[in-house]
N, C-alpha and C positions, 0 to 999 in steps of 0.2 A: 361408375360413380364420378360425380363432378362436385367440386367444392365451390359454393357460391362465394364470390368475392365480397358480397355485402353482408350476409348473415353468417358466413363461414361454415355453414352446415354442409355436410356431404349428402348429396341427393342423387337420385336416379336421373339419367339423362333425359327422361321424359318430362322432368320438372323444369327443363331449360328450352328456350326457343332456339331454333336453328337460325344461324346468321343468314344474311342475304345470299351468300354463296352456296348455301344448302349443304355444306360439308362439315361445318364446325358449329358447335353450340355456343350460345352466349355465355359470358362468364358470370352473369347474374341470373339467379333463378326467376321464374315467372312471378312468383309471389312477391319477391323483393322489387322486381321491375314494376309491377302494378302499384305497389306502395309509393314508389318514387314518382310515378306518373300522376297518381292522385294528389300527392303533395304539391307537385309542380302546378297542376291544374288549379288547385285551391288557392295558390299564391298569386296567380295572374289576375289582372284587372278584367272587368267586364268587357271593355273594348277589345282586349287581347283575346278573350274567349269568343267573342263574336267573329273576329278575324279567323281564328282557328276553325270554328265551325264552318265558316264560309269556304275555307280551303278544303276541309274534309268533304263538304257538299260538292264542290267543284270537281274534286278527284273522283268522287263516287259517280256523278253524272257522266263524266268523260269515260271512265272505265266500264260502267255497266250499260250505258245507252249511247255513248259517243255524241253527247250534247254538252253545251256550256250552260252556265247559269243564265246567260243572256238568252239562249234558246228556250230554256225553261220559262223565263219571264215573258218572252214573246208568245209562247203557247198559252200561258196563263192569261195574258191580255186578250188573245184571240178568243179564249173561252169565257171572257168577261169575269175572270177571277173565280170561276166556279168549276165544280166537278163536271166532267163531260157527260155523266150519266144522270146523277140525281140533283145536280145544280146547287149542292151545298157550297158555300163560299170557302175560300182557303182559310179565312179567319175563323169560321165556324169549325172547320176541320181541325185546326190547331187547338181550339177550345175543347172540342169533343174527344178527339183521338190523340192529341198531343203531337201531331205530325202535320207537315205541309201536305199538299196534294202529291200523290205518288205518280211517277212517270210510268204510264202504261205502254207496253210494247208487245209486238208480235214475237212470240218465243221462237218461231222458226226463222223469220227473216231478220229479226232484230229491229225492225222499223218501229219508231215511236208513233203511237196513235193519238196520244193526248194525256191529260192529267186527270186522275181519279182520286176520290177520297178513300180512306182506308177500307171502309165497308165494300164499296163498289169494286175496288182493286182486288180485294180478297175474294169476293163473290165471283168475279170474272175468272180469277185464278182457279177456283174450285171447279169451274166448268171446263178447264183445260183449253180455253179458246175454241171450243167446239161449237161451230155455228149450228149444227144439227141439235146439239144438246140445248142450246139457248132457245132455238125455235120450238123444240118440244116443251121446254119449261114455260115459254110464253103461251103456247096453246093450252097447256094444262091450267094455267092461271085464268086464261080467257074462258075456258070451258067451265071452270068452277064458279064463275060469276053469274 
């Protein structure tokens, strides 16, 4: 059991995040940490929120796809600001799905293929990047017409 330094409650260790070293738990429980984060986020200006989201996006692209925001923007421009499959614009994607276009990549090689809207990215993911499955699906639809 660990006592949270914020709420002073004794809680099980599972209620605390591990520190970066992976050996010791935080002194503040997850619930209290989340409350503090929410309060801090609510108190910052819109400009600061935009900067924060940009940093989060930059880290995510680098960690997951090894690209920068500039790489994303270049790919987006090359695709004429549209999904590589269905041609929905990024603006429409934000309006419909609440997200920018997703970075599509080959799950085996990690190679970035392009940018897709939520539906196309999810659909492609359901097919597990199987060329055979996609060809069979295309034949099925073609035969049904």
